[in-house]
N, C-alpha and C positions, 0 to 999 in steps of 0.2 A: 481447571478440576484439578485438583490432584487425585487420582485415581488409584495410588496404594492406600492412602488414609482412608479413602471410601470403600474400598476391600477392608480395611480392618474391620472400620464402623459397623457396617453393614452385617457383616459375620461374624463378630464379635456379639453382637447383638442379639442372633440366633440366636448362636449357643447361649447365652446367656438368658434368652428365653426359656430354651430347652429345658436348660438347668433349674429354672423358677420352674417351670412345669414339673421336671421328679420332683422336686422340693414339694411343692405343693399335694402333689400324689401321697409324698411320706407321711406328711401329716394329716392328711385323710383317710387312710389307711393304717395308720398307727404302724407303719415299718421303719424302723430305725436304721437298719442295714440290709444290704440284698434289696431282692424284692418280694419277698412273701410270699410268693407263691402268685400274685397278683397280677393278672394278665396285661390290665393299663399300664400299674407302675413297670414291668418289663417290657414294655413296648415306648414308655418316654424314655428309660434310662437306653436303651438302644439307641433311641432316635438322637440324643446328647449324646454320647459316645460317637456314633456314626458321624455327627457332626463333625466333633473333635478331630477323629482321623482325617478326614480329608481337608477340614480347613486349614488346619496349622501347617502341613506339606506345600499346599498349592499357596498359602501366604509366602513361602519363603520363596517361591519361584518370582511370584509377581513382586517380591523387594527385589529379586534379581532383576526381574524384567523392565525398572520403574521408566526405562526409554526409550521399550520399544512401541512404536507406532498402534499395536493389538493389546496396547493393556486394556484401552477401553471396553471391546470387546469380549478378551479374557475376563476380565473382574465381571461384566455383567453378568456373562453366559454361566460363570459359574456359581454369582450368587444367586442368579436366580433357580440354577438345580438345587443348590441347599435349601432354600425355601420353600422349594414347591416337593423337596424327599423329605423334609421335616414334616409336614402337612401331613402329605402320604402315608409315613411311618404312624402318623396319630391316628390318624383315621384308616378307613378300610378302603383306600384308594390304590390299588395294587397299580393299574394301569399307570397311573401317576406315578408311582413310586416307579417304574420301570424307563418310563419316561425321564425323569429324574435323573436316575441312577447314569442311565445312558447320557447324558448331555453333561453329567460330573465326568465321566471318566473322557468324553469326546473334548472337554473343557481341560483335563489334566494331559490329555495326549496331546492336545496341541501347544500346551504351553511347553512340554516339554522339548516337542520338536523347533519350535521360536525359539527355546534357552537354549537346546542343542547346537542348534545353525549360527547361534550370536557366539558359539565358542569356538567355531572352527572358521 
């Protein structure tokens, strides 16, 4: 399997679903810009933005590491962490959110170590 393509597919799917949720809530709440003071919309916007904040830089690392034997592990652990994080931000699952954030940071740190090791 081409794990970089899987990374792009799975993570863009998550980002797109989060964006669709923002649009759904905007229509439901009749809020064109900002969050309109609506907590549900504020959470949806942050969940989407947080995903974008992490998915794009990690994707660059995955592109750089396409030849790494650890790519499968890095892609799967990060993708799972982002799914969990998105779900936890939209619901009231604070412990899942903490676990997902930790897994995200561990995945990012591991990718940086592997990428750094390939440079020197």
